[in-house]
C-alpha positions in Angstrom: 176.2 157.9 131.5 175.6 161.4 133.2 172.3 162.5 134.7 171.9 165.0 131.9 172.4 162.3 129.3 169.8 160.1 131.1 167.3 162.9 131.1 168.0 163.6 127.5 167.5 160.0 126.6 164.2 159.8 128.5 163.0 162.9 126.8 163.9 161.5 123.4 162.1 158.3 124.1 159.1 160.1 125.3 159.0 162.2 122.1 159.2 159.1 120.0 156.2 157.6 121.9 154.2 160.8 121.3 155.2 161.1 117.7 154.5 157.4 117.0 151.1 157.6 118.7 147.8 157.7 117.1 147.0 161.3 118.5 149.8 162.9 116.4 148.8 161.0 113.2 145.1 162.0 113.8 145.9 165.7 114.1 148.2 165.5 111.0 145.4 163.6 109.1 142.8 166.3 110.0 145.2 169.1 108.9 145.9 167.3 105.6 142.1 166.8 105.2 141.5 170.5 105.5 144.3 171.1 103.0 142.7 168.9 100.4 139.4 170.7 100.9 141.2 174.0 100.4 142.6 172.7 97.2 139.2 171.8 95.9 137.8 175.1 96.9 140.5 176.9 95.0 140.5 174.8 91.8 136.6 175.4 91.6 136.8 179.1 92.1 135.9 181.2 89.1 138.2 184.1 89.9 141.2 181.8 90.5 140.7 180.0 87.2 140.4 183.3 85.2 143.6 184.4 86.9 145.6 181.5 85.7 145.3 182.8 82.1 147.7 185.7 83.0 149.4 184.1 86.0 153.0 184.8 85.0 152.3 188.5 84.4 150.0 189.1 87.4 150.4 186.1 89.9 149.0 188.1 92.7 145.4 187.9 91.2 145.3 184.1 91.3 147.0 183.8 94.6 144.8 186.5 96.1 141.7 184.7 94.8 142.9 181.4 96.2 143.4 182.9 99.6 140.2 184.8 99.6 138.0 181.6 98.7 139.8 179.5 101.3 139.5 182.1 104.1 135.9 182.8 103.2 135.0 179.1 103.1 136.6 178.1 106.4 135.5 181.4 108.0 131.9 180.5 107.0 132.4 177.1 108.5 133.6 178.7 111.8 130.7 181.1 111.8 128.2 178.4 111.1 129.5 175.9 113.7 131.3 177.8 116.5 130.7 181.4 116.8 128.9 184.0 114.7 130.6 187.5 115.4 128.2 189.2 113.1 125.1 188.3 115.1 123.2 191.0 116.8 123.0 189.3 120.3 125.2 186.9 122.3 122.3 184.5 122.1 122.4 184.3 118.4 126.2 184.3 118.3 126.6 181.1 120.2 123.7 179.4 118.5 126.1 177.7 116.0 128.0 176.1 118.8 124.8 174.7 120.3 123.9 173.3 116.9 127.3 171.7 116.6 126.8 170.0 119.9 123.2 168.9 119.0 124.4 167.4 115.7 127.4 165.9 117.3 125.4 164.1 120.1 124.2 161.1 118.1 127.5 160.8 116.2 129.3 160.4 119.6 127.0 157.8 120.9 126.9 155.8 117.8 130.6 156.3 117.1 131.3 154.7 120.6 129.3 151.6 119.5 131.1 151.2 116.3 134.5 151.8 118.1 133.8 149.0 120.5 133.6 146.4 117.8 136.8 147.7 116.2 138.6 147.0 119.5 137.3 143.4 119.4 138.3 142.8 115.8 134.8 143.1 114.3 133.6 145.4 111.6 130.1 146.6 112.6 128.6 148.5 109.7 125.0 147.8 110.9 124.7 151.0 113.0 121.7 152.2 110.8 119.8 148.9 111.4 120.6 148.9 115.2 119.6 152.6 115.4 116.3 152.0 113.6 115.6 149.0 115.9 116.1 151.3 119.0 113.8 153.9 117.2 111.0 151.4 116.8 111.0 150.6 120.5 111.3 154.2 121.6 108.6 155.4 119.2 106.2 152.8 120.5 106.8 153.9 124.2 106.8 157.5 123.3 103.5 157.5 121.3 101.5 154.5 122.5 102.2 154.4 126.3 101.1 156.9 128.9 103.3 157.4 131.9 104.1 160.2 134.2 106.6 162.9 133.5 110.2 161.9 133.8 109.3 158.2 134.1 108.0 158.2 130.6 111.3 159.7 129.3 113.4 157.2 131.2 111.4 154.3 130.0 111.5 155.5 126.4 115.4 156.0 126.6 115.7 152.5 128.1 113.4 151.1 125.4 115.6 152.5 122.6 118.8 151.0 124.3 117.1 147.6 124.7 115.8 147.7 121.1 119.2 148.3 119.7 120.8 145.9 122.0 118.5 143.0 121.0 119.4 143.7 117.2 123.1 143.6 118.0 122.8 140.5 120.1 121.0 138.8 117.4 123.8 139.6 114.9 126.5 138.4 117.3 124.5 135.2 117.9 124.2 134.5 114.2 127.9 135.0 113.8 128.8 132.8 116.7 126.4 130.1 115.9 126.7 129.9 112.0 130.0 131.5 111.3 128.4 134.2 109.1 130.6 137.3 108.6 129.4 140.3 110.6 129.8 142.6 107.6 127.2 140.6 105.6 125.0 140.3 108.5 124.9 143.9 109.4 124.5 145.1 105.8 121.5 142.9 105.3 119.8 143.8 108.7 120.2 147.5 107.7 117.9 147.0 104.9 115.6 144.7 106.8 115.1 147.1 109.6 114.7 150.2 107.3 111.9 148.5 105.3 110.4 147.1 108.5 110.3 150.6 110.0 108.9 152.0 106.9 106.1 149.4 106.9 105.3 149.9 110.6 105.0 153.7 109.9 102.5 153.1 107.1 100.2 150.8 109.2 97.7 152.6 111.4 97.6 149.5 113.7 101.3 149.8 114.3 103.3 153.1 114.4 101.5 155.3 111.9 100.2 158.6 113.4 96.5 159.4 113.6 95.1 161.0 110.5 98.1 160.3 108.4 96.9 158.0 105.6 99.6 156.3 103.5 102.4 158.6 104.7 105.1 156.7 106.6 105.2 159.0 109.7 104.5 158.5 113.4 102.7 160.7 115.8 104.9 163.2 117.6 106.4 161.8 120.9 104.4 162.5 123.9 105.5 165.7 125.7 106.3 163.7 128.9 108.7 161.4 126.9 110.8 164.2 125.3 114.3 164.9 126.4 114.3 168.3 128.2 116.0 171.3 126.6 119.5 171.8 128.1 119.7 175.6 127.6 116.1 176.5 127.5 113.6 176.9 124.7 115.8 179.3 122.7 118.0 176.4 121.6 117.4 172.9 120.2 120.1 171.3 122.3 118.6 168.6 124.7 119.8 166.4 127.5 120.7 164.0 124.9 124.2 165.6 125.0 124.4 164.7 128.7 123.5 161.1 127.7 126.2 161.0 125.1 128.8 162.3 127.6 127.7 159.7 130.1 128.1 157.1 127.3 131.8 158.3 126.8 132.5 157.8 130.5 130.9 154.4 130.5 132.8 153.4 127.4 136.2 154.5 128.8 135.6 152.6 132.0 134.3 149.5 130.1 137.2 149.3 127.7 140.1 150.5 129.8 139.3 149.5 133.4 136.9 146.6 133.5 137.6 142.9 133.3 135.0 142.6 130.5 136.9 145.3 128.5 140.2 143.4 129.0 138.6 140.2 127.6 137.2 142.1 124.6 140.6 143.6 123.9 142.2 140.3 124.3 139.9 138.8 121.6 140.6 141.9 119.5 144.3 141.4 119.6 144.3 137.6 118.8 141.3 135.4 119.2 143.3 132.2 119.2 145.6 133.5 122.0 142.4 134.6 123.9 140.9 131.2 123.4 144.0 129.5 124.7 143.8 131.8 127.8 140.3 130.4 128.5 138.1 133.2 127.0 135.0 132.0 125.3 135.5 133.8 121.9 132.0 133.1 120.4 130.3 134.4 123.7 132.6 137.5 123.6 131.5 138.2 120.0 127.8 138.1 121.1 128.6 140.4 124.0 130.6 142.8 122.0 127.8 143.3 119.4 125.2 143.6 122.1 127.2 146.3 123.9 128.1 148.0 120.6 124.4 148.3 119.7 123.6 149.5 123.3 125.7 152.6 122.7 124.0 153.0 119.3 120.7 152.9 121.3 121.7 156.2 123.0 121.7 157.8 119.5 118.4 156.2 118.8 116.8 157.7 121.8 118.3 161.1 120.9 116.8 160.9 117.3 113.3 159.7 118.6 112.9 162.0 121.7 115.0 165.0 120.8 112.3 166.8 118.8 108.6 167.1 119.1 107.9 165.9 115.6 107.0 162.4 114.5 109.8 160.2 113.2 110.0 159.2 109.5 112.0 156.5 107.7 114.7 159.1 107.2 115.0 160.1 110.8 118.1 157.8 111.2 119.8 160.5 109.1 122.7 158.1 108.1 124.1 158.4 111.5 125.1 154.7 111.5 127.4 155.1 108.5 128.7 158.4 109.8 129.6 156.7 113.0 132.1 154.5 111.2 134.1 157.5 110.1 133.9 158.9 113.6 135.1 155.7 115.1 138.0 155.5 112.7 139.0 159.2 113.2 138.7 158.8 117.0 141.0 155.8 117.0 138.3 153.8 118.9 139.2 155.5 122.1 136.6 157.4 124.3 138.3 160.8 124.1 139.1 160.4 120.4 135.5 159.5 119.5 134.2 162.5 121.5 136.5 164.9 119.6 135.8 163.2 116.3 132.1 163.5 116.9 132.4 167.2 117.7 134.4 167.8 114.4 131.9 166.0 112.3 129.0 167.8 114.1 130.7 171.1 113.3 130.9 170.0 109.7 127.2 169.3 109.6 126.4 172.7 111.4 128.6 174.8 109.3 127.8 173.3 105.9 124.7 175.6 105.3 126.8 178.7 105.9 129.4 177.6 103.3 126.7 177.0 100.9 125.3 180.5 101.3 128.5 182.1 100.1 128.6 179.8 97.1 130.9 177.0 98.2 129.6 173.6 97.5 128.7 171.6 100.7 130.3 168.5 99.1 133.6 170.1 99.9 133.2 169.0 103.5 132.4 165.6 102.3 135.7 165.6 100.6 137.4 166.9 103.7 135.9 164.0 105.8 136.8 161.4 103.2 140.4 162.7 103.0 140.7 162.6 106.8 139.6 159.0 107.0 141.8 158.1 104.0 144.8 159.5 105.8 143.8 157.8 109.1 143.5 154.5 107.3 147.1 154.8 105.9 149.5 155.3 108.8 152.6 154.5 106.8 151.7 157.3 104.4 151.5 159.9 107.3 154.8 158.6 108.8 156.6 158.9 105.4 155.3 162.3 104.8 156.3 163.7 108.1 159.1 161.5 109.0 157.4 160.1 112.1 158.9 157.0 113.9 157.4 153.7 113.8 155.0 153.0 116.8 156.4 151.1 119.7 155.0 147.5 120.1 155.6 147.0 123.7 152.3 146.9 125.6 150.7 144.8 128.4 148.5 142.9 126.0 151.3 142.3 123.5 153.4 140.8 126.4 150.5 138.7 127.5 149.9 137.5 123.9 153.6 136.5 123.7 153.5 134.6 126.9 150.4 132.7 125.9 151.9 131.7 122.6 155.2 130.7 124.2 153.4 128.4 126.7 151.4 126.9 123.8 154.5 126.1 121.8 156.3 124.7 124.8 153.4 122.3 125.4 
């Protein structure tokens, strides 16, 4: 074999690895999701429907209306989430980008937590309950405790992380001790924590704000406990974004470079093989749920300390459920979750702009659902675009094979 042929073979193998990888499927899934959204925009457009009545005599009317509604819709999404070229000042022009970052912050942090459990073979859909648990702890510190500047904020952030971590550890303990499925546990604790939070916000002796009778609302967080503004008072973006980015780095190191992460991934690949290798699977489940909830706690700190208004039972903003789609889209990797969180944050920021021009905001919900649907169906994406099957050779796969071969030999 000549040197040229060797290089060509290596190039072909590299292309197969790239095309079979999750990144390519994710990009294609996102594009298909936008295509589905465009179809729904077109079929709900009045001008397009009217043009269908004389499509064969004047097809340009229908096609022109279809292009116009799609370009206007996604143009509004861009102006509302990235850059508004029609704004009077540069400060106003970049405000949509800051809103995208603000709304993406809790999604990134919570998405990391959900992604961690996916890597361990668990399905944590209790992000809402864990986030609320962190908000309870953070609200108490932010409204009932007096501390100096900076120290108050740090203690409140740590309290949010601890509150969420305790909830996650409890779920992991119940799963390991009783064998209860984590899906049932997390669903039930979502309701328990939501109603407990509402009860605490209605009781003056607990978290209810002063002078607020019967209304489930807490006092605004003390000024010393608030997360500082990242770009000044002109924007709502806070240092919560920095916390989320730090969480991304911690997650990457934990799952890709640490011994703990290696054990977590071993259990995720095959609990029986990990147990044979000497890993305590039940203890790993507890640790995984606790670590997962700790990342959700960063989102809880952002929701509690990000604005100078009192929290309400709806302050969780369904972030716990949105984090599931972020984790799925991100492939449970740190860079993937970061990019997925930014995309979903852009959807949230740009939705009002689309609604202003007459496009239903539910279209973006359809786009999100379609993206997740395509992400969850890799064979469909490979069949549509002729992608090769993923390579199965990896370090953990080889380790699993060796463990099983030793077990069979014995």
